[in-house]
DSSP file (Angstrom, degrees, kcal/mol; ACC not computed):
  #  RESIDUE AA STRUCTURE BP1 BP2  ACC     N-H-->O    O-->H-N    N-H-->O    O-->H-N    TCO  KAPPA ALPHA  PHI   PSI    X-CA   Y-CA   Z-CA
    1    1 A X    >>        0   0    0      0, 0.0     4,-0.8     0, 0.0     3,-0.6   0.000 360.0 360.0 360.0 -34.9   76.7  102.4   46.7
    2    2 A X  H 3>  +     0   0    0      1,-0.2     4,-0.7     2,-0.2     3,-0.3   0.805 360.0  60.1 -65.8 -29.0   77.4  106.1   46.1
    3    3 A X  H 3> S+     0   0    0      1,-0.2     4,-0.6     2,-0.2    -1,-0.2   0.825 103.3  51.4 -68.5 -30.5   78.0  106.7   49.9
    4    4 A X  H <> S+     0   0    0     -3,-0.6     4,-2.6     1,-0.2    -1,-0.2   0.717  92.1  78.1 -78.1 -21.3   80.9  104.2   49.8
    5    5 A X  H  X S+     0   0    0     -4,-0.8     4,-2.8    -3,-0.3     5,-0.2   0.911  91.6  48.7 -59.1 -48.2   82.6  105.9   46.8
    6    6 A X  H  X S+     0   0    0     -4,-0.7     4,-2.3    -3,-0.2    -1,-0.2   0.895 113.6  47.9 -61.2 -37.5   84.1  108.9   48.8
    7    7 A X  H  X S+     0   0    0     -4,-0.6     4,-2.4     2,-0.2    -1,-0.2   0.928 113.1  47.8 -66.8 -44.4   85.5  106.5   51.4
    8    8 A X  H  X S+     0   0    0     -4,-2.6     4,-2.4     1,-0.2    -2,-0.2   0.912 112.3  49.5 -61.7 -43.2   87.0  104.2   48.7
    9    9 A X  H  X S+     0   0    0     -4,-2.8     4,-2.4    -5,-0.2    -1,-0.2   0.906 110.1  50.8 -62.9 -42.1   88.5  107.2   46.9
   10   10 A X  H  X S+     0   0    0     -4,-2.3     4,-2.2    -5,-0.2    -2,-0.2   0.909 110.7  48.7 -62.6 -42.6   90.0  108.5   50.1
   11   11 A X  H  X S+     0   0    0     -4,-2.4     4,-2.5     1,-0.2    -2,-0.2   0.915 111.2  50.5 -63.9 -42.4   91.6  105.1   50.9
   12   12 A X  H  X S+     0   0    0     -4,-2.4     4,-2.5     1,-0.2    -2,-0.2   0.910 110.1  49.7 -61.7 -43.2   92.9  104.9   47.3
   13   13 A X  H  X S+     0   0    0     -4,-2.4     4,-2.0     2,-0.2    -1,-0.2   0.897 111.2  48.6 -64.3 -40.7   94.5  108.3   47.6
   14   14 A X  H  X S+     0   0    0     -4,-2.2     4,-2.4     2,-0.2    -2,-0.2   0.923 111.8  50.0 -64.4 -43.4   96.1  107.5   50.9
   15   15 A X  H  X S+     0   0    0     -4,-2.5     4,-2.7     1,-0.2     5,-0.2   0.916 110.9  48.6 -61.9 -43.6   97.5  104.3   49.5
   16   16 A X  H  X S+     0   0    0     -4,-2.5     4,-2.1     1,-0.2    -1,-0.2   0.866 110.4  52.0 -65.6 -35.3   98.9  106.0   46.4
   17   17 A X  H  < S+     0   0    0     -4,-2.0    -2,-0.2     2,-0.2    -1,-0.2   0.926 112.5  44.6 -65.2 -45.0  100.5  108.7   48.6
   18   18 A X  H >< S+     0   0    0     -4,-2.4     3,-1.3     1,-0.2    -2,-0.2   0.928 114.9  47.8 -66.2 -45.2  102.2  106.0   50.8
   19   19 A X  H 3< S+     0   0    0     -4,-2.7    -1,-0.2     1,-0.3    -2,-0.2   0.889 114.6  46.3 -63.4 -39.5  103.4  104.0   47.8
   20   20 A X  T 3< S+     0   0    0     -4,-2.1    -1,-0.3    -5,-0.2    -2,-0.2   0.280  81.5 139.8 -87.9  11.4  104.7  107.0   46.0
   21   21 A X    <   -     0   0    0     -3,-1.3     2,-0.6    -4,-0.1    -3,-0.1  -0.341  45.7-142.7 -61.3 130.7  106.5  108.4   49.0
   22   22 A X    >   -     0   0    0      1,-0.1     3,-1.6    -2,-0.1     4,-0.1  -0.861   2.5-149.6 -97.7 120.6  109.9  109.8   48.2
   23   23 A X  G >  S+     0   0    0     -2,-0.6     3,-2.1     1,-0.3    -1,-0.1   0.745  87.3  80.4 -59.0 -23.2  112.6  109.1   50.8
   24   24 A X  G 3  S+     0   0    0      1,-0.3    -1,-0.3     3,-0.0    86,-0.0   0.572  76.2  71.6 -67.8  -6.9  114.3  112.4   49.9
   25   25 A X  G <  S+     0   0    0     -3,-1.6    -1,-0.3     2,-0.0     2,-0.3   0.511  71.2 113.9 -83.7  -3.6  111.8  114.4   52.0
   26   26 A X    <   -     0   0    0     -3,-2.1    84,-0.1     1,-0.1    82,-0.0  -0.505  48.2-168.1 -70.2 130.3  113.4  113.1   55.2
   27   27 A X        +     0   0    0     -2,-0.3     2,-0.2     2,-0.1    -1,-0.1   0.353  45.9 121.9-100.3   4.8  115.1  115.8   57.2
   28   28 A X        -     0   0    0     80,-0.2    82,-0.6     1,-0.1     2,-0.1  -0.467  66.3-119.1 -67.8 134.9  116.9  113.5   59.6
   29   29 A X        -     0   0    0     -2,-0.2     3,-0.1    80,-0.1    82,-0.1  -0.405  33.0-101.1 -71.0 153.2  120.7  114.0   59.5
   30   30 A X        -     0   0    0      1,-0.1    -1,-0.1    80,-0.1     3,-0.1  -0.346  50.8 -83.2 -68.9 156.7  122.8  111.0   58.5
   31   31 A X    >   -     0   0    0      1,-0.1     3,-1.7     2,-0.1    -1,-0.1  -0.298  57.7 -92.0 -58.8 143.9  124.5  109.0   61.3
   32   32 A X  T 3  S+     0   0    0      1,-0.3    -1,-0.1    -3,-0.1     3,-0.1  -0.297 109.8  15.5 -58.9 137.7  127.8  110.6   62.4
   33   33 A X  T 3  S+     0   0    0      1,-0.3    -1,-0.3    -3,-0.1     2,-0.2   0.529  96.3 131.9  77.6   6.8  130.9  109.2   60.5
   34   34 A X    <   +     0   0    0     -3,-1.7     2,-0.3    25,-0.1    -1,-0.3  -0.546  24.7 156.8 -92.0 158.4  128.8  107.7   57.8
   35   35 A X  E     -A   58   0A   0     23,-2.0    23,-2.8    -2,-0.2     2,-0.4  -0.968  28.9-149.0-171.3 158.5  129.4  108.0   54.1
   36   36 A X  E     -A   57   0A   0     76,-0.4     2,-0.4    -2,-0.3    78,-0.4  -0.998  18.1-174.4-137.2 132.3  128.9  106.5   50.7
   37   37 A X  E     -A   56   0A   0     19,-2.6    19,-2.6    -2,-0.4     2,-0.7  -0.986  25.5-131.2-131.1 135.7  131.3  106.8   47.8
   38   38 A X  E     +A   55   0A   0     -2,-0.4    17,-0.2    76,-0.2     5,-0.2  -0.781  27.0 175.5 -82.7 118.0  131.1  105.7   44.2
   39   39 A X  E     +     0   0A   0     15,-2.1     2,-0.3    -2,-0.7    16,-0.2   0.617  54.8  72.9-100.8 -15.8  134.3  103.9   43.5
   40   40 A X  E    S+A   54   0A   0     14,-1.4    14,-2.1     1,-0.2    -1,-0.3  -0.952  91.8  27.3-148.4 130.2  133.5  102.8   40.0
   41   41 A X  S    S-     0   0    0     -2,-0.3    -1,-0.2    12,-0.2     2,-0.2   0.611  90.7-133.0 -76.2 165.6  133.4  104.4   37.6
   42   42 A X    >   -     0   0    0     -2,-0.1     3,-1.6     1,-0.1    -3,-0.1  -0.525  34.5 -82.5 -84.7 153.9  135.8  107.1   38.5
   43   43 A X  T 3  S+     0   0    0      1,-0.3    75,-0.2    -2,-0.2    -1,-0.1  -0.231 111.6   9.0 -57.3 141.0  135.0  110.8   38.0
   44   44 A X  T 3  S+     0   0    0     73,-3.4    -1,-0.3     1,-0.2    74,-0.2   0.613  95.2 141.4  66.0  15.8  135.6  112.2   34.5
   45   45 A X    <   -     0   0    0     -3,-1.6    74,-2.5    72,-0.4     2,-0.5  -0.453  53.9-119.1 -83.8 161.9  136.2  108.7   33.0
   46   46 A X  E     -c  119   0B   0     72,-0.2     2,-0.3    -2,-0.1    74,-0.2  -0.871  37.6-178.3 -98.4 132.5  135.0  107.6   29.6
   47   47 A X  E     +c  120   0B   0     72,-2.9    74,-2.8    -2,-0.5     2,-0.3  -0.877  10.6 173.8-129.1 159.0  132.7  104.6   29.8
   48   48 A X        +     0   0    0     -2,-0.3    41,-0.1    72,-0.2     2,-0.1  -0.979  50.3   9.2-157.6 164.4  130.8  102.4   27.3
   49   49 A X  S    S-     0   0    0     -2,-0.3    39,-2.8    39,-0.1     2,-0.6  -0.377 118.1  -5.7  67.0-142.4  128.7   99.2   27.2
   50   50 A X  E    S- B   0  87A   0     37,-0.2     2,-0.5    38,-0.1    37,-0.2  -0.787  71.2-161.3 -90.6 123.1  127.6   97.9   30.6
   51   51 A X  E     - B   0  86A   0     35,-3.2    35,-3.1    -2,-0.6     2,-0.9  -0.909  12.4-139.7-108.4 125.0  129.2   99.9   33.5
   52   52 A X  E     - B   0  85A   0     -2,-0.5     2,-0.7    33,-0.2    33,-0.2  -0.754  13.9-154.2 -84.5 108.9  129.2   98.4   36.9
   53   53 A X  E     - B   0  84A   0     31,-3.4    31,-1.8    -2,-0.9     2,-0.3  -0.771  21.0-174.9 -84.5 116.5  128.5  101.2   39.4
   54   54 A X  E     -AB  40  83A   0    -14,-2.1   -15,-2.1    -2,-0.7   -14,-1.4  -0.871   7.9-152.9-119.3 148.3  130.1  100.1   42.6
   55   55 A X  E     -A   38   0A   0     27,-0.7     2,-0.4    -2,-0.3   -17,-0.2  -0.811  11.8-149.0-120.6 156.0  130.1  101.7   46.1
   56   56 A X  E     -A   37   0A   0    -19,-2.6   -19,-2.6    -2,-0.3     2,-0.4  -0.997  20.8-157.3-118.6 130.3  132.2  101.9   49.2
   57   57 A X  E     -A   36   0A   0     -2,-0.4     2,-0.5   -21,-0.2   -21,-0.2  -0.915   7.4-168.2-112.9 133.6  130.2  102.3   52.5
   58   58 A X  E    S-A   35   0A   0    -23,-2.8   -23,-2.0    -2,-0.4     3,-0.1  -0.967  75.8 -19.8-121.5 115.4  131.7  103.8   55.7
   59   59 A X  S    S+     0   0    0     -2,-0.5     2,-0.5   -25,-0.2    -1,-0.1   0.745 103.5 126.0  64.7  23.8  129.7  103.4   58.9
   60   60 A X        -     0   0    0    -25,-0.2     2,-0.5   -27,-0.1    -1,-0.2  -0.961  40.6-174.8-118.9 128.9  126.5  102.7   57.0
   61   61 A X        -     0   0    0     -2,-0.5    45,-0.4    -3,-0.1     2,-0.0  -0.766  30.4-158.3-114.6  81.8  124.3   99.7   57.5
   62   62 A X        -     0   0    0     -2,-0.5    43,-0.3     1,-0.1     3,-0.1  -0.271  31.3-174.0 -72.3 145.5  121.8  100.4   54.6
   63   63 A X  S    S+     0   0    0     41,-3.5     2,-0.3     1,-0.4    42,-0.2   0.696  84.1  13.5 -92.7 -33.5  118.3   99.0   54.3
   64   64 A X  E     -D  104   0B   0     40,-1.5    40,-3.0     2,-0.0     2,-0.4  -0.998  61.4-164.7-144.3 141.3  118.0  100.6   50.9
   65   65 A X  E     -DE 103  77B   0     12,-2.4    12,-3.1    -2,-0.3     2,-0.4  -0.999  10.3-159.5-126.9 131.9  120.3  102.1   48.3
   66   66 A X  E     -DE 102  76B   0     36,-2.8    36,-2.3    -2,-0.4     2,-0.4  -0.897   4.7-152.0-107.9 138.2  119.1  104.1   45.4
   67   67 A X  E     -DE 101  75B   0      8,-2.8     7,-3.0    -2,-0.4     8,-1.3  -0.924  12.7-164.4-109.0 134.1  121.1  104.7   42.3
   68   68 A X  E     -DE 100  73B   0     32,-3.2    32,-2.0    -2,-0.4     2,-0.4  -0.943  11.6-169.8-121.1 138.9  120.6  107.9   40.2
   69   69 A X  E >  S-DE  99  72B   0      3,-2.3     3,-1.9    -2,-0.4    30,-0.2  -0.996  83.1 -13.7-124.1 123.9  121.6  108.7   36.7
   70   70 A X  T 3  S-     0   0    0     28,-3.4    29,-0.1    -2,-0.4    -1,-0.1   0.859 130.9 -52.8  52.6  39.3  121.2  112.4   35.7
   71   71 A X  T 3  S+     0   0    0     27,-0.4     2,-0.4     1,-0.2    -1,-0.3   0.424 115.2 110.4  82.9  -0.9  119.0  113.0   38.7
   72   72 A X  E <  S-E   69   0B   0     -3,-1.9    -3,-2.3     2,-0.0     2,-0.3  -0.892  73.4-115.8-110.6 137.0  116.6  110.1   38.1
   73   73 A X  E     +E   68   0B   0     -2,-0.4    -5,-0.3    -5,-0.2     3,-0.1  -0.542  38.1 168.3 -67.2 125.9  116.3  107.0   40.2
   74   74 A X  E     +     0   0B   0     -7,-3.0     2,-0.3     1,-0.4    -6,-0.2   0.564  62.5  15.7-113.9 -16.0  117.3  104.1   38.0
   75   75 A X  E     -E   67   0B   0     -8,-1.3    -8,-2.8     9,-0.0     2,-0.4  -0.971  53.3-162.1-159.4 141.3  117.6  101.3   40.5
   76   76 A X  E     -E   66   0B   0     -2,-0.3     2,-0.4   -10,-0.2   -10,-0.2  -0.995  14.8-167.4-126.6 124.8  116.7  100.5   44.1
   77   77 A X  E     -E   65   0B   0    -12,-3.1   -12,-2.4    -2,-0.4     3,-0.1  -0.908  17.4-177.5-114.7 140.1  118.5   97.8   46.0
   78   78 A X  S    S+     0   0    0     -2,-0.4     2,-0.3   -14,-0.2    -1,-0.1   0.313  72.3  31.6-115.3   4.7  117.4   96.3   49.3
   79   79 A X  S    S-     0   0    0      2,-0.2    -1,-0.2   -14,-0.1   -14,-0.1  -0.990  90.7 -54.8-156.5 157.5  120.3   93.8   49.7
   80   80 A X  S    S+     0   0    0     -2,-0.3     2,-0.1     2,-0.1    -2,-0.1  -0.347  92.0  71.7 -67.7 153.8  124.0   93.5   48.9
   81   81 A X  S    S-     0   0    0     -4,-0.0     2,-1.9    -2,-0.0    -2,-0.2   0.402  70.6-152.4 -77.5 143.2  125.8   93.6   46.7
   82   82 A X        +     0   0    0     -2,-0.1   -27,-0.7   -27,-0.1     2,-0.3  -0.532  53.2 116.2 -85.8  72.2  125.3   97.3   46.5
   83   83 A X  E     -B   54   0A   0     -2,-1.9     2,-0.4   -29,-0.2   -29,-0.2  -0.916  48.3-154.8-137.7 160.6  126.0   97.6   42.8
   84   84 A X  E     -B   53   0A   0    -31,-1.8   -31,-3.4    -2,-0.3     2,-0.8  -0.988  13.4-141.9-141.0 131.1  124.1   98.6   39.6
   85   85 A X  E     -B   52   0A   0     -2,-0.4     2,-0.6   -33,-0.2   -33,-0.2  -0.829  23.1-162.2 -93.4 106.8  124.8   97.5   36.0
   86   86 A X  E     -B   51   0A   0    -35,-3.1   -35,-3.2    -2,-0.8     2,-0.8  -0.810   8.4-147.2 -96.1 119.6  124.2  100.5   33.9
   87   87 A X  E     +B   50   0A   0     -2,-0.6     3,-0.3   -37,-0.2   -37,-0.2  -0.782  23.0 171.0 -88.9 112.8  123.7   99.9   30.2
   88   88 A X    >   +     0   0    0    -39,-2.8     3,-1.9    -2,-0.8    -1,-0.1   0.319  43.3 110.9-101.3   6.2  125.1  102.8   28.2
   89   89 A X  T 3  S+     0   0    0      1,-0.3    -1,-0.2   -40,-0.1   -39,-0.1   0.774  79.2  45.5 -57.3 -31.6  124.8  101.2   24.8
   90   90 A X  T 3  S+     0   0    0     -3,-0.3    -1,-0.3   -41,-0.1     2,-0.2   0.449  90.5 103.8 -94.0   1.0  122.0  103.5   23.5
   91   91 A X  S <  S-     0   0    0     -3,-1.9     3,-0.1     1,-0.1    -3,-0.0  -0.581  79.8-101.7 -85.9 146.1  123.6  106.8   24.8
   92   92 A X    >   -     0   0    0     -2,-0.2     3,-1.7     1,-0.1    28,-0.3  -0.335  42.1 -98.6 -66.5 143.2  125.2  109.2   22.3
   93   93 A X  T 3  S+     0   0    0      1,-0.2    28,-0.2    28,-0.2    -1,-0.1  -0.285 106.3  15.7 -57.6 143.8  129.0  109.2   22.2
   94   94 A X  T 3  S+     0   0    0     26,-3.3    -1,-0.2     1,-0.2     2,-0.2   0.520  90.1 141.8  67.5   8.4  130.7  112.0   24.1
   95   95 A X    <   -     0   0    0     -3,-1.7    25,-2.2    25,-0.1     2,-0.4  -0.545  47.1-130.9 -77.5 149.7  127.5  112.7   26.1
   96   96 A X  E     - F   0 119B   0     23,-0.2     2,-0.3    -2,-0.2    23,-0.2  -0.826  25.7-177.6-105.3 137.8  128.1  113.6   29.8
   97   97 A X  E     - F   0 118B   0     21,-2.8    21,-2.8    -2,-0.4     2,-0.5  -0.987  18.3-138.2-139.4 146.6  126.1  111.9   32.6
   98   98 A X  E     - F   0 117B   0     -2,-0.3   -28,-3.4    19,-0.2     2,-0.4  -0.892  14.8-162.7-109.9 131.6  126.0  112.3   36.4
   99   99 A X  E     +DF  69 116B   0     17,-3.1    17,-2.5    -2,-0.5     2,-0.3  -0.891  14.6 166.6-112.2 141.0  125.9  109.3   38.8
  100  100 A X  E     -D   68   0B   0    -32,-2.0   -32,-3.2    -2,-0.4     2,-0.3  -0.981  15.9-158.4-147.9 154.4  124.8  109.5   42.4
  101  101 A X  E     -D   67   0B   0     -2,-0.3    12,-2.9   -34,-0.2     2,-0.4  -0.977   1.6-162.4-134.3 150.8  123.8  107.0   45.1
  102  102 A X  E     -DG  66 112B   0    -36,-2.3   -36,-2.8    -2,-0.3     2,-0.4  -0.997   5.7-157.0-135.8 129.9  121.9  107.4   48.3
  103  103 A X  E     -DG  65 111B   0      8,-2.8     8,-1.9    -2,-0.4     2,-0.4  -0.915   6.0-163.2-111.2 131.9  121.8  105.0   51.3
  104  104 A X  E     -DG  64 110B   0    -40,-3.0   -41,-3.5    -2,-0.4   -40,-1.5  -0.905   5.9-151.9-111.6 139.0  119.0  104.8   53.8
  105  105 A X    >   -     0   0    0      4,-2.4     3,-1.9    -2,-0.4   -43,-0.1  -0.392  40.9 -88.0 -97.4-176.2  119.2  103.1   57.2
  106  106 A X  T 3  S+     0   0    0    -45,-0.4   -44,-0.1     1,-0.3    -1,-0.0   0.618 127.7  59.0 -71.4 -10.9  116.4  101.5   59.2
  107  107 A X  T 3  S-     0   0    0      2,-0.2    -1,-0.3   -79,-0.0     3,-0.1   0.335 115.9-116.6 -93.1   5.6  115.6  104.9   60.8
  108  108 A X  S <  S+     0   0    0     -3,-1.9     2,-0.3     1,-0.3   -80,-0.2   0.651  72.8 133.1  66.1  18.5  115.0  106.3   57.3
  109  109 A X        -     0   0    0    -82,-0.1    -4,-2.4   -80,-0.0     2,-0.3  -0.688  38.9-161.1 -90.5 157.7  117.8  108.8   57.5
  110  110 A X  E     -G  104   0B   0    -82,-0.6     2,-0.3    -2,-0.3    -6,-0.2  -0.892  22.2-154.8-139.0 162.9  120.1  108.8   54.6
  111  111 A X  E     -G  103   0B   0     -8,-1.9    -8,-2.8    -2,-0.3     2,-0.3  -0.991  19.1-148.5-135.5 143.8  123.5  109.8   53.3
  112  112 A X  E     -G  102   0B   0     -2,-0.3   -76,-0.4   -10,-0.2   -10,-0.2  -0.825  11.5-124.0-114.9 150.5  124.3  110.6   49.6
  113  113 A X        -     0   0    0    -12,-2.9     2,-0.2    -2,-0.3   -76,-0.2  -0.373  37.5 -95.4 -78.0 165.7  127.4  110.2   47.6
  114  114 A X        -     0   0    0    -78,-0.4   -76,-0.2     1,-0.1   -13,-0.2  -0.514  52.3 -93.1 -71.9 152.9  129.1  113.0   45.8
  115  115 A X        -     0   0    0     -2,-0.2     2,-0.5   -15,-0.1   -15,-0.2  -0.449  36.3-156.2 -66.8 141.3  128.1  113.3   42.1
  116  116 A X  E     - F   0  99B   0    -17,-2.5   -17,-3.1    -2,-0.1     2,-0.5  -0.990   6.0-156.8-119.6 121.6  130.4  111.4   39.7
  117  117 A X  E     + F   0  98B   0     -2,-0.5   -73,-3.4   -19,-0.2   -72,-0.4  -0.859  16.7 174.1-102.6 131.3  130.3  112.7   36.1
  118  118 A X  E     - F   0  97B   0    -21,-2.8   -21,-2.8    -2,-0.5     2,-0.4  -0.866  21.5-135.3-129.3 163.9  131.3  110.4   33.3
  119  119 A X  E     -cF  46  96B   0    -74,-2.5   -72,-2.9    -2,-0.3     2,-0.4  -0.921  20.9-120.5-119.5 147.9  131.4  110.6   29.5
  120  120 A X  E      c   47   0B   0    -25,-2.2   -26,-3.3    -2,-0.4   -72,-0.2  -0.724 360.0 360.0 -86.2 133.5  130.2  108.0   27.0
  121  121 A X              0   0    0    -74,-2.8   -28,-0.2    -2,-0.4   -73,-0.1   0.488 360.0 360.0 -63.4 360.0  133.0  106.8   24.6
C-alpha cells in the first residue's frame, strides 16, 4: 500500500494543478478587432443595491467570461447573457471599487475590458 501512495499523491497534485489553472497565464494575443466593454455601470458613477454589470462584445465569440471586482474573480459565466448582478449592500458608503471583465474564446486567448471605477452611494 505504501508504494501506491506516491503515485496517488502525484495524480492528486496534477489534478489540483489543472483544476486551479488560471486562464490569465495565457500569452496568446486576442483576435484582431475584438473587444469587450463594460457598458453598465458607467465609469465614476455612484451605485447602490444590486448593480447589473453589463457588457458589449465586439468580434468576440466567448466561451467564458470572468467578472472581477477589485482584482478578484467574482463570477464566471459560460453562456449568455454575459451579465453579473453585483450586490453592493454590505459595502461602505463612498467606497471606491474597480470592475473588469475578461472574455476567453475557444482557443483560450482572451481580451479584457478597461477598468471601470465606481463609488458606493
